[in-house]
PyMOL Python script that loads the backbone (N, CA, C, O; Angstrom):
from pymol import cmd

cmd.read_pdbstr("""\
ATOM      1  N   MET A   1      -2.545 156.009 141.703  1.00  0.00           N
ATOM      2  CA  MET A   1      -1.181 155.940 141.258  1.00  0.00           C
ATOM      3  C   MET A   1      -1.156 156.173 139.747  1.00  0.00           C
ATOM      4  O   MET A   1      -2.076 155.788 139.026  1.00  0.00           O
ATOM      5  N   GLN A   2      -0.118 156.789 139.307  1.00  0.00           N
ATOM      6  CA  GLN A   2       0.061 157.053 137.887  1.00  0.00           C
ATOM      7  C   GLN A   2       1.214 156.210 137.383  1.00  0.00           C
ATOM      8  O   GLN A   2       2.217 156.035 138.075  1.00  0.00           O
ATOM      9  N   LEU A   3       1.068 155.688 136.173  1.00  0.00           N
ATOM     10  CA  LEU A   3       2.084 154.868 135.543  1.00  0.00           C
ATOM     11  C   LEU A   3       2.419 155.494 134.193  1.00  0.00           C
ATOM     12  O   LEU A   3       1.518 155.837 133.428  1.00  0.00           O
ATOM     13  N   ILE A   4       3.686 155.642 133.900  1.00  0.00           N
ATOM     14  CA  ILE A   4       4.102 156.221 132.624  1.00  0.00           C
ATOM     15  C   ILE A   4       4.617 155.090 131.748  1.00  0.00           C
ATOM     16  O   ILE A   4       5.411 154.258 132.187  1.00  0.00           O
ATOM     17  N   LEU A   5       4.156 155.071 130.504  1.00  0.00           N
ATOM     18  CA  LEU A   5       4.487 153.998 129.575  1.00  0.00           C
ATOM     19  C   LEU A   5       4.920 154.614 128.249  1.00  0.00           C
ATOM     20  O   LEU A   5       4.193 155.428 127.678  1.00  0.00           O
ATOM     21  N   ASP A   6       6.089 154.238 127.758  1.00  0.00           N
ATOM     22  CA  ASP A   6       6.537 154.691 126.441  1.00  0.00           C
ATOM     23  C   ASP A   6       5.921 153.783 125.384  1.00  0.00           C
ATOM     24  O   ASP A   6       6.087 152.564 125.423  1.00  0.00           O
ATOM     25  N   VAL A   7       5.207 154.393 124.439  1.00  0.00           N
ATOM     26  CA  VAL A   7       4.505 153.643 123.401  1.00  0.00           C
ATOM     27  C   VAL A   7       5.040 154.068 122.036  1.00  0.00           C
ATOM     28  O   VAL A   7       5.083 155.261 121.736  1.00  0.00           O
ATOM     29  N   PRO A   8       5.447 153.109 121.206  1.00  0.00           N
ATOM     30  CA  PRO A   8       5.905 153.459 119.862  1.00  0.00           C
ATOM     31  C   PRO A   8       4.798 154.154 119.061  1.00  0.00           C
ATOM     32  O   PRO A   8       3.615 153.868 119.245  1.00  0.00           O
ATOM     33  N   GLU A   9       5.188 155.050 118.193  1.00  0.00           N
ATOM     34  CA  GLU A   9       4.232 155.838 117.416  1.00  0.00           C
ATOM     35  C   GLU A   9       3.288 154.968 116.581  1.00  0.00           C
ATOM     36  O   GLU A   9       2.123 155.322 116.401  1.00  0.00           O
ATOM     37  N   TYR A  10       3.775 153.840 116.071  1.00  0.00           N
ATOM     38  CA  TYR A  10       2.928 153.023 115.201  1.00  0.00           C
ATOM     39  C   TYR A  10       1.727 152.424 115.932  1.00  0.00           C
ATOM     40  O   TYR A  10       0.786 151.966 115.284  1.00  0.00           O
ATOM     41  N   PHE A  11       1.738 152.416 117.258  1.00  0.00           N
ATOM     42  CA  PHE A  11       0.577 151.972 118.025  1.00  0.00           C
ATOM     43  C   PHE A  11      -0.545 153.007 117.988  1.00  0.00           C
ATOM     44  O   PHE A  11      -1.692 152.695 118.308  1.00  0.00           O
ATOM     45  N   MET A  12      -0.220 154.210 117.607  1.00  0.00           N
ATOM     46  CA  MET A  12      -1.186 155.300 117.649  1.00  0.00           C
ATOM     47  C   MET A  12      -1.955 155.460 116.339  1.00  0.00           C
ATOM     48  O   MET A  12      -2.808 156.341 116.234  1.00  0.00           O
ATOM     49  N   ILE A  13      -1.671 154.633 115.351  1.00  0.00           N
ATOM     50  CA  ILE A  13      -2.374 154.736 114.070  1.00  0.00           C
ATOM     51  C   ILE A  13      -3.853 154.446 114.283  1.00  0.00           C
ATOM     52  O   ILE A  13      -4.219 153.421 114.856  1.00  0.00           O
ATOM     53  N   ASP A  14      -4.688 155.348 113.821  1.00  0.00           N
ATOM     54  CA  ASP A  14      -6.153 155.205 113.852  1.00  0.00           C
ATOM     55  C   ASP A  14      -6.751 155.130 115.257  1.00  0.00           C
ATOM     56  O   ASP A  14      -7.837 154.575 115.425  1.00  0.00           O
ATOM     57  N   ARG A  15      -6.079 155.667 116.258  1.00  0.00           N
ATOM     58  CA  ARG A  15      -6.674 155.722 117.593  1.00  0.00           C
ATOM     59  C   ARG A  15      -6.084 156.893 118.374  1.00  0.00           C
ATOM     60  O   ARG A  15      -4.964 157.344 118.133  1.00  0.00           O
ATOM     61  N   THR A  16      -6.881 157.352 119.304  1.00  0.00           N
ATOM     62  CA  THR A  16      -6.429 158.446 120.157  1.00  0.00           C
ATOM     63  C   THR A  16      -5.677 157.873 121.354  1.00  0.00           C
ATOM     64  O   THR A  16      -5.718 156.671 121.616  1.00  0.00           O
ATOM     65  N   THR A  17      -5.004 158.741 122.060  1.00  0.00           N
ATOM     66  CA  THR A  17      -4.299 158.323 123.275  1.00  0.00           C
ATOM     67  C   THR A  17      -5.286 157.730 124.274  1.00  0.00           C
ATOM     68  O   THR A  17      -4.995 156.713 124.904  1.00  0.00           O
ATOM     69  N   THR A  18      -6.438 158.350 124.422  1.00  0.00           N
ATOM     70  CA  THR A  18      -7.454 157.850 125.357  1.00  0.00           C
ATOM     71  C   THR A  18      -7.926 156.456 124.959  1.00  0.00           C
ATOM     72  O   THR A  18      -8.096 155.594 125.821  1.00  0.00           O
ATOM     73  N   GLU A  19      -8.139 156.224 123.665  1.00  0.00           N
ATOM     74  CA  GLU A  19      -8.564 154.900 123.206  1.00  0.00           C
ATOM     75  C   GLU A  19      -7.501 153.848 123.494  1.00  0.00           C
ATOM     76  O   GLU A  19      -7.824 152.738 123.914  1.00  0.00           O
ATOM     77  N   LEU A  20      -6.237 154.191 123.270  1.00  0.00           N
ATOM     78  CA  LEU A  20      -5.160 153.248 123.538  1.00  0.00           C
ATOM     79  C   LEU A  20      -5.046 152.951 125.033  1.00  0.00           C
ATOM     80  O   LEU A  20      -4.876 151.796 125.424  1.00  0.00           O
ATOM     81  N   VAL A  21      -5.136 153.975 125.862  1.00  0.00           N
ATOM     82  CA  VAL A  21      -5.088 153.782 127.314  1.00  0.00           C
ATOM     83  C   VAL A  21      -6.221 152.869 127.765  1.00  0.00           C
ATOM     84  O   VAL A  21      -6.000 151.955 128.560  1.00  0.00           O
ATOM     85  N   ASN A  22      -7.426 153.105 127.267  1.00  0.00           N
ATOM     86  CA  ASN A  22      -8.577 152.272 127.644  1.00  0.00           C
ATOM     87  C   ASN A  22      -8.387 150.825 127.197  1.00  0.00           C
ATOM     88  O   ASN A  22      -8.741 149.895 127.922  1.00  0.00           O
ATOM     89  N   GLN A  23      -7.827 150.639 125.999  1.00  0.00           N
ATOM     90  CA  GLN A  23      -7.598 149.292 125.493  1.00  0.00           C
ATOM     91  C   GLN A  23      -6.546 148.562 126.332  1.00  0.00           C
ATOM     92  O   GLN A  23      -6.725 147.391 126.666  1.00  0.00           O
ATOM     93  N   ILE A  24      -5.469 149.238 126.666  1.00  0.00           N
ATOM     94  CA  ILE A  24      -4.422 148.624 127.491  1.00  0.00           C
ATOM     95  C   ILE A  24      -4.970 148.260 128.867  1.00  0.00           C
ATOM     96  O   ILE A  24      -4.674 147.183 129.386  1.00  0.00           O
ATOM     97  N   LYS A  25      -5.766 149.144 129.460  1.00  0.00           N
ATOM     98  CA  LYS A  25      -6.346 148.860 130.778  1.00  0.00           C
ATOM     99  C   LYS A  25      -7.294 147.668 130.713  1.00  0.00           C
ATOM    100  O   LYS A  25      -7.311 146.844 131.628  1.00  0.00           O
ATOM    101  N   LEU A  26      -8.088 147.563 129.640  1.00  0.00           N
ATOM    102  CA  LEU A  26      -9.006 146.441 129.503  1.00  0.00           C
ATOM    103  C   LEU A  26      -8.227 145.139 129.332  1.00  0.00           C
ATOM    104  O   LEU A  26      -8.533 144.143 129.988  1.00  0.00           O
ATOM    105  N   TYR A  27      -7.222 145.140 128.456  1.00  0.00           N
ATOM    106  CA  TYR A  27      -6.429 143.927 128.250  1.00  0.00           C
ATOM    107  C   TYR A  27      -5.720 143.502 129.530  1.00  0.00           C
ATOM    108  O   TYR A  27      -5.672 142.315 129.849  1.00  0.00           O
ATOM    109  N   ALA A  28      -5.178 144.451 130.251  1.00  0.00           N
ATOM    110  CA  ALA A  28      -4.505 144.124 131.514  1.00  0.00           C
ATOM    111  C   ALA A  28      -5.508 143.537 132.510  1.00  0.00           C
ATOM    112  O   ALA A  28      -5.205 142.565 133.201  1.00  0.00           O
ATOM    113  N   SER A  29      -6.696 144.127 132.579  1.00  0.00           N
ATOM    114  CA  SER A  29      -7.733 143.630 133.481  1.00  0.00           C
ATOM    115  C   SER A  29      -8.141 142.210 133.128  1.00  0.00           C
ATOM    116  O   SER A  29      -8.275 141.361 134.008  1.00  0.00           O
ATOM    117  N   LEU A  30      -8.339 141.951 131.840  1.00  0.00           N
ATOM    118  CA  LEU A  30      -8.717 140.608 131.403  1.00  0.00           C
ATOM    119  C   LEU A  30      -7.636 139.594 131.744  1.00  0.00           C
ATOM    120  O   LEU A  30      -7.939 138.488 132.192  1.00  0.00           O
ATOM    121  N   THR A  31      -6.388 139.962 131.537  1.00  0.00           N
ATOM    122  CA  THR A  31      -5.272 139.058 131.823  1.00  0.00           C
ATOM    123  C   THR A  31      -5.160 138.773 133.318  1.00  0.00           C
ATOM    124  O   THR A  31      -4.978 137.626 133.724  1.00  0.00           O
ATOM    125  N   MET A  32      -5.271 139.824 134.136  1.00  0.00           N
ATOM    126  CA  MET A  32      -5.177 139.622 135.587  1.00  0.00           C
ATOM    127  C   MET A  32      -6.369 138.837 136.118  1.00  0.00           C
ATOM    128  O   MET A  32      -6.215 138.021 137.027  1.00  0.00           O
ATOM    129  N   TYR A  33      -7.556 139.072 135.562  1.00  0.00           N
ATOM    130  CA  TYR A  33      -8.741 138.322 135.961  1.00  0.00           C
ATOM    131  C   TYR A  33      -8.590 136.850 135.575  1.00  0.00           C
ATOM    132  O   TYR A  33      -8.865 135.960 136.380  1.00  0.00           O
ATOM    133  N   ARG A  34      -8.153 136.602 134.344  1.00  0.00           N
ATOM    134  CA  ARG A  34      -7.983 135.228 133.860  1.00  0.00           C
ATOM    135  C   ARG A  34      -6.995 134.452 134.732  1.00  0.00           C
ATOM    136  O   ARG A  34      -7.180 133.260 134.978  1.00  0.00           O
ATOM    137  N   SER A  35      -5.957 135.125 135.192  1.00  0.00           N
ATOM    138  CA  SER A  35      -4.928 134.447 135.993  1.00  0.00           C
ATOM    139  C   SER A  35      -5.280 134.377 137.477  1.00  0.00           C
ATOM    140  O   SER A  35      -4.536 133.792 138.264  1.00  0.00           O
ATOM    141  N   GLY A  36      -6.420 134.977 137.864  1.00  0.00           N
ATOM    142  CA  GLY A  36      -6.865 134.915 139.249  1.00  0.00           C
ATOM    143  C   GLY A  36      -6.228 135.952 140.155  1.00  0.00           C
ATOM    144  O   GLY A  36      -6.355 135.864 141.377  1.00  0.00           O
ATOM    145  N   GLN A  37      -5.544 136.936 139.579  1.00  0.00           N
ATOM    146  CA  GLN A  37      -4.881 137.958 140.386  1.00  0.00           C
ATOM    147  C   GLN A  37      -5.845 139.000 140.927  1.00  0.00           C
ATOM    148  O   GLN A  37      -5.588 139.603 141.969  1.00  0.00           O
ATOM    149  N   ILE A  38      -6.959 139.218 140.224  1.00  0.00           N
ATOM    150  CA  ILE A  38      -7.978 140.168 140.694  1.00  0.00           C
ATOM    151  C   ILE A  38      -9.360 139.586 140.447  1.00  0.00           C
ATOM    152  O   ILE A  38      -9.538 138.710 139.601  1.00  0.00           O
ATOM    153  N   SER A  39     -10.325 140.078 141.190  1.00  0.00           N
ATOM    154  CA  SER A  39     -11.711 139.642 141.034  1.00  0.00           C
ATOM    155  C   SER A  39     -12.338 140.329 139.825  1.00  0.00           C
ATOM    156  O   SER A  39     -11.748 141.237 139.239  1.00  0.00           O
ATOM    157  N   ALA A  40     -13.523 139.892 139.465  1.00  0.00           N
ATOM    158  CA  ALA A  40     -14.244 140.540 138.369  1.00  0.00           C
ATOM    159  C   ALA A  40     -14.524 141.999 138.714  1.00  0.00           C
ATOM    160  O   ALA A  40     -14.392 142.876 137.861  1.00  0.00           O
ATOM    161  N   GLY A  41     -14.908 142.260 139.958  1.00  0.00           N
ATOM    162  CA  GLY A  41     -15.165 143.636 140.381  1.00  0.00           C
ATOM    163  C   GLY A  41     -13.909 144.488 140.304  1.00  0.00           C
ATOM    164  O   GLY A  41     -13.960 145.639 139.870  1.00  0.00           O
ATOM    165  N   GLY A  42     -12.785 143.929 140.723  1.00  0.00           N
ATOM    166  CA  GLY A  42     -11.512 144.640 140.639  1.00  0.00           C
ATOM    167  C   GLY A  42     -11.116 144.906 139.194  1.00  0.00           C
ATOM    168  O   GLY A  42     -10.588 145.970 138.869  1.00  0.00           O
ATOM    169  N   ALA A  43     -11.377 143.932 138.332  1.00  0.00           N
ATOM    170  CA  ALA A  43     -11.064 144.093 136.914  1.00  0.00           C
ATOM    171  C   ALA A  43     -11.917 145.201 136.296  1.00  0.00           C
ATOM    172  O   ALA A  43     -11.430 146.000 135.497  1.00  0.00           O
ATOM    173  N   CYS A  44     -13.193 145.239 136.675  1.00  0.00           N
ATOM    174  CA  CYS A  44     -14.078 146.300 136.181  1.00  0.00           C
ATOM    175  C   CYS A  44     -13.579 147.670 136.612  1.00  0.00           C
ATOM    176  O   CYS A  44     -13.537 148.611 135.819  1.00  0.00           O
ATOM    177  N   GLU A  45     -13.207 147.764 137.864  1.00  0.00           N
ATOM    178  CA  GLU A  45     -12.719 149.034 138.393  1.00  0.00           C
ATOM    179  C   GLU A  45     -11.431 149.458 137.686  1.00  0.00           C
ATOM    180  O   GLU A  45     -11.294 150.614 137.287  1.00  0.00           O
ATOM    181  N   PHE A  46     -10.494 148.531 137.529  1.00  0.00           N
ATOM    182  CA  PHE A  46      -9.226 148.847 136.879  1.00  0.00           C
ATOM    183  C   PHE A  46      -9.439 149.274 135.431  1.00  0.00           C
ATOM    184  O   PHE A  46      -8.811 150.224 134.963  1.00  0.00           O
ATOM    185  N   ALA A  47     -10.320 148.576 134.723  1.00  0.00           N
ATOM    186  CA  ALA A  47     -10.571 148.884 133.307  1.00  0.00           C
ATOM    187  C   ALA A  47     -11.463 150.107 133.127  1.00  0.00           C
ATOM    188  O   ALA A  47     -11.503 150.697 132.048  1.00  0.00           O
ATOM    189  N   GLY A  48     -12.178 150.487 134.187  1.00  0.00           N
ATOM    190  CA  GLY A  48     -13.077 151.627 134.081  1.00  0.00           C
ATOM    191  C   GLY A  48     -14.338 151.324 133.294  1.00  0.00           C
ATOM    192  O   GLY A  48     -14.875 152.188 132.601  1.00  0.00           O
ATOM    193  N   VAL A  49     -14.810 150.073 133.408  1.00  0.00           N
ATOM    194  CA  VAL A  49     -16.029 149.661 132.706  1.00  0.00           C
ATOM    195  C   VAL A  49     -17.014 149.067 133.698  1.00  0.00           C
ATOM    196  O   VAL A  49     -16.632 148.677 134.801  1.00  0.00           O
ATOM    197  N   ASP A  50     -18.276 149.000 133.308  1.00  0.00           N
ATOM    198  CA  ASP A  50     -19.254 148.351 134.185  1.00  0.00           C
ATOM    199  C   ASP A  50     -19.188 146.843 133.985  1.00  0.00           C
ATOM    200  O   ASP A  50     -18.522 146.359 133.070  1.00  0.00           O
ATOM    201  N   ARG A  51     -19.879 146.111 134.840  1.00  0.00           N
ATOM    202  CA  ARG A  51     -19.819 144.645 134.818  1.00  0.00           C
ATOM    203  C   ARG A  51     -20.306 144.068 133.487  1.00  0.00           C
ATOM    204  O   ARG A  51     -19.760 143.076 133.006  1.00  0.00           O
ATOM    205  N   TYR A  52     -21.330 144.683 132.892  1.00  0.00           N
ATOM    206  CA  TYR A  52     -21.863 144.181 131.627  1.00  0.00           C
ATOM    207  C   TYR A  52     -20.831 144.305 130.506  1.00  0.00           C
ATOM    208  O   TYR A  52     -20.658 143.381 129.711  1.00  0.00           O
ATOM    209  N   ASP A  53     -20.149 145.447 130.444  1.00  0.00           N
ATOM    210  CA  ASP A  53     -19.117 145.628 129.424  1.00  0.00           C
ATOM    211  C   ASP A  53     -17.945 144.689 129.664  1.00  0.00           C
ATOM    212  O   ASP A  53     -17.353 144.173 128.716  1.00  0.00           O
ATOM    213  N   PHE A  54     -17.607 144.464 130.943  1.00  0.00           N
ATOM    214  CA  PHE A  54     -16.510 143.544 131.242  1.00  0.00           C
ATOM    215  C   PHE A  54     -16.874 142.120 130.828  1.00  0.00           C
ATOM    216  O   PHE A  54     -16.054 141.420 130.234  1.00  0.00           O
ATOM    217  N   LEU A  55     -18.085 141.691 131.133  1.00  0.00           N
ATOM    218  CA  LEU A  55     -18.509 140.342 130.746  1.00  0.00           C
ATOM    219  C   LEU A  55     -18.553 140.195 129.230  1.00  0.00           C
ATOM    220  O   LEU A  55     -18.221 139.133 128.704  1.00  0.00           O
ATOM    221  N   ALA A  56     -18.960 141.250 128.519  1.00  0.00           N
ATOM    222  CA  ALA A  56     -18.950 141.222 127.052  1.00  0.00           C
ATOM    223  C   ALA A  56     -17.516 141.082 126.533  1.00  0.00           C
ATOM    224  O   ALA A  56     -17.272 140.356 125.570  1.00  0.00           O
ATOM    225  N   ALA A  57     -16.575 141.774 127.168  1.00  0.00           N
ATOM    226  CA  ALA A  57     -15.168 141.663 126.770  1.00  0.00           C
ATOM    227  C   ALA A  57     -14.643 140.259 127.072  1.00  0.00           C
ATOM    228  O   ALA A  57     -13.875 139.703 126.287  1.00  0.00           O
ATOM    229  N   CYS A  58     -15.051 139.684 128.203  1.00  0.00           N
ATOM    230  CA  CYS A  58     -14.649 138.312 128.525  1.00  0.00           C
ATOM    231  C   CYS A  58     -15.114 137.361 127.431  1.00  0.00           C
ATOM    232  O   CYS A  58     -14.364 136.487 126.997  1.00  0.00           O
ATOM    233  N   LYS A  59     -16.338 137.533 126.996  1.00  0.00           N
ATOM    234  CA  LYS A  59     -16.870 136.679 125.938  1.00  0.00           C
ATOM    235  C   LYS A  59     -16.099 136.889 124.640  1.00  0.00           C
ATOM    236  O   LYS A  59     -15.729 135.927 123.968  1.00  0.00           O
ATOM    237  N   LYS A  60     -15.862 138.145 124.295  1.00  0.00           N
ATOM    238  CA  LYS A  60     -15.161 138.475 123.045  1.00  0.00           C
ATOM    239  C   LYS A  60     -13.757 137.884 123.011  1.00  0.00           C
ATOM    240  O   LYS A  60     -13.308 137.412 121.966  1.00  0.00           O
ATOM    241  N   TYR A  61     -13.060 137.907 124.148  1.00  0.00           N
ATOM    242  CA  TYR A  61     -11.679 137.445 124.210  1.00  0.00           C
ATOM    243  C   TYR A  61     -11.531 136.061 124.843  1.00  0.00           C
ATOM    244  O   TYR A  61     -10.437 135.665 125.243  1.00  0.00           O
ATOM    245  N   ASN A  62     -12.643 135.332 124.927  1.00  0.00           N
ATOM    246  CA  ASN A  62     -12.649 133.943 125.418  1.00  0.00           C
ATOM    247  C   ASN A  62     -12.043 133.789 126.812  1.00  0.00           C
ATOM    248  O   ASN A  62     -11.228 132.898 127.053  1.00  0.00           O
ATOM    249  N   VAL A  63     -12.450 134.664 127.717  1.00  0.00           N
ATOM    250  CA  VAL A  63     -12.032 134.576 129.113  1.00  0.00           C
ATOM    251  C   VAL A  63     -13.183 133.949 129.893  1.00  0.00           C
ATOM    252  O   VAL A  63     -14.283 134.500 129.928  1.00  0.00           O
ATOM    253  N   ASN A  64     -12.934 132.807 130.513  1.00  0.00           N
ATOM    254  CA  ASN A  64     -13.983 132.123 131.277  1.00  0.00           C
ATOM    255  C   ASN A  64     -14.405 132.961 132.474  1.00  0.00           C
ATOM    256  O   ASN A  64     -13.570 133.538 133.171  1.00  0.00           O
ATOM    257  N   THR A  65     -15.706 133.021 132.702  1.00  0.00           N
ATOM    258  CA  THR A  65     -16.223 133.760 133.852  1.00  0.00           C
ATOM    259  C   THR A  65     -16.758 132.818 134.917  1.00  0.00           C
ATOM    260  O   THR A  65     -17.123 133.260 136.007  1.00  0.00           O
ATOM    261  N   VAL A  66     -16.808 131.533 134.618  1.00  0.00           N
ATOM    262  CA  VAL A  66     -17.237 130.520 135.584  1.00  0.00           C
ATOM    263  C   VAL A  66     -16.064 129.586 135.802  1.00  0.00           C
ATOM    264  O   VAL A  66     -15.503 129.054 134.844  1.00  0.00           O
ATOM    265  N   ASP A  67     -15.692 129.384 137.055  1.00  0.00           N
ATOM    266  CA  ASP A  67     -14.524 128.583 137.373  1.00  0.00           C
ATOM    267  C   ASP A  67     -14.926 127.354 138.176  1.00  0.00           C
ATOM    268  O   ASP A  67     -14.708 127.286 139.386  1.00  0.00           O
ATOM    269  N   TYR A  68     -15.515 126.386 137.485  1.00  0.00           N
ATOM    270  CA  TYR A  68     -15.897 125.120 138.114  1.00  0.00           C
ATOM    271  C   TYR A  68     -14.934 124.060 137.647  1.00  0.00           C
ATOM    272  O   TYR A  68     -14.629 123.969 136.458  1.00  0.00           O
ATOM    273  N   ASP A  69     -14.451 123.253 138.580  1.00  0.00           N
ATOM    274  CA  ASP A  69     -13.720 122.103 138.090  1.00  0.00           C
ATOM    275  C   ASP A  69     -14.724 120.973 137.867  1.00  0.00           C
ATOM    276  O   ASP A  69     -15.872 121.063 138.302  1.00  0.00           O
ATOM    277  N   GLU A  70     -14.302 119.944 137.212  1.00  0.00           N
ATOM    278  CA  GLU A  70     -15.213 118.887 136.791  1.00  0.00           C
ATOM    279  C   GLU A  70     -15.923 118.215 137.966  1.00  0.00           C
ATOM    280  O   GLU A  70     -17.113 117.915 137.868  1.00  0.00           O
ATOM    281  N   SER A  71     -15.223 117.974 139.066  1.00  0.00           N
ATOM    282  CA  SER A  71     -15.839 117.287 140.207  1.00  0.00           C
ATOM    283  C   SER A  71     -16.908 118.160 140.863  1.00  0.00           C
ATOM    284  O   SER A  71     -17.935 117.641 141.299  1.00  0.00           O
ATOM    285  N   ASP A  72     -16.688 119.476 140.943  1.00  0.00           N
ATOM    286  CA  ASP A  72     -17.708 120.368 141.498  1.00  0.00           C
ATOM    287  C   ASP A  72     -18.972 120.344 140.650  1.00  0.00           C
ATOM    288  O   ASP A  72     -20.084 120.315 141.179  1.00  0.00           O
ATOM    289  N   LEU A  73     -18.798 120.357 139.346  1.00  0.00           N
ATOM    290  CA  LEU A  73     -19.937 120.331 138.441  1.00  0.00           C
ATOM    291  C   LEU A  73     -20.699 119.015 138.550  1.00  0.00           C
ATOM    292  O   LEU A  73     -21.930 119.011 138.563  1.00  0.00           O
ATOM    293  N   GLU A  74     -19.984 117.910 138.629  1.00  0.00           N
ATOM    294  CA  GLU A  74     -20.627 116.602 138.790  1.00  0.00           C
ATOM    295  C   GLU A  74     -21.414 116.542 140.094  1.00  0.00           C
ATOM    296  O   GLU A  74     -22.529 116.020 140.113  1.00  0.00           O
ATOM    297  N   ASN A  75     -20.859 117.064 141.179  1.00  0.00           N
ATOM    298  CA  ASN A  75     -21.555 117.087 142.463  1.00  0.00           C
ATOM    299  C   ASN A  75     -22.845 117.901 142.382  1.00  0.00           C
ATOM    300  O   ASN A  75     -23.876 117.497 142.920  1.00  0.00           O
ATOM    301  N   GLU A  76     -22.783 119.042 141.711  1.00  0.00           N
ATOM    302  CA  GLU A  76     -23.996 119.861 141.577  1.00  0.00           C
ATOM    303  C   GLU A  76     -25.056 119.139 140.774  1.00  0.00           C
ATOM    304  O   GLU A  76     -26.227 119.154 141.153  1.00  0.00           O
ATOM    305  N   PHE A  77     -24.676 118.503 139.669  1.00  0.00           N
ATOM    306  CA  PHE A  77     -25.637 117.748 138.870  1.00  0.00           C
ATOM    307  C   PHE A  77     -26.250 116.612 139.686  1.00  0.00           C
ATOM    308  O   PHE A  77     -27.450 116.354 139.595  1.00  0.00           O
ATOM    309  N   ARG A  78     -25.427 115.940 140.479  1.00  0.00           N
ATOM    310  CA  ARG A  78     -25.909 114.861 141.312  1.00  0.00           C
ATOM    311  C   ARG A  78     -26.934 115.366 142.344  1.00  0.00           C
ATOM    312  O   ARG A  78     -27.963 114.726 142.563  1.00  0.00           O
ATOM    313  N   GLN A  79     -26.650 116.504 142.968  1.00  0.00           N
ATOM    314  CA  GLN A  79     -27.569 117.094 143.945  1.00  0.00           C
ATOM    315  C   GLN A  79     -28.887 117.512 143.290  1.00  0.00           C
ATOM    316  O   GLN A  79     -29.956 117.341 143.877  1.00  0.00           O
ATOM    317  N   ILE A  80     -28.811 118.052 142.089  1.00  0.00           N
ATOM    318  CA  ILE A  80     -30.025 118.465 141.382  1.00  0.00           C
ATOM    319  C   ILE A  80     -30.847 117.226 141.023  1.00  0.00           C
ATOM    320  O   ILE A  80     -32.071 117.239 141.153  1.00  0.00           O
ATOM    321  N   ALA A  81     -30.197 116.178 140.582  1.00  0.00           N
ATOM    322  CA  ALA A  81     -30.913 114.947 140.183  1.00  0.00           C
ATOM    323  C   ALA A  81     -31.586 114.288 141.380  1.00  0.00           C
ATOM    324  O   ALA A  81     -32.631 113.655 141.231  1.00  0.00           O
ATOM    325  N   GLN A  82     -30.995 114.430 142.573  1.00  0.00           N
ATOM    326  CA  GLN A  82     -31.559 113.822 143.776  1.00  0.00           C
ATOM    327  C   GLN A  82     -32.745 114.622 144.305  1.00  0.00           C
ATOM    328  O   GLN A  82     -33.534 114.127 145.111  1.00  0.00           O
ATOM    329  N   GLY A  83     -32.854 115.819 143.857  1.00  0.00           N
ATOM    330  CA  GLY A  83     -33.983 116.656 144.236  1.00  0.00           C
ATOM    331  C   GLY A  83     -33.792 117.285 145.534  1.00  0.00           C
ATOM    332  O   GLY A  83     -34.660 118.025 145.996  1.00  0.00           O
TER     333      GLY A  83
END
""", "prot")
cmd.dss("prot")
cmd.show_as("cartoon", "prot")
cmd.util.cbc("prot")
cmd.orient("prot")
């Protein structure tokens, strides 16, 4: 599917159209991944990046890649301690 987006000229300063498109796709992927709307694999596909680049972007933009709640983590620690 193709999506057409009107972008003000001032967004184009110091970047090409391709760079802006890639940046918008990455930001959208990170946002949808963070909100749980798509998986990491789906986000990689949408952004057009490999998993390593996506994980690096997650780190750069403080997007959590591990989704443990506190009780799950406590249970795992308890199981490890019990051997």
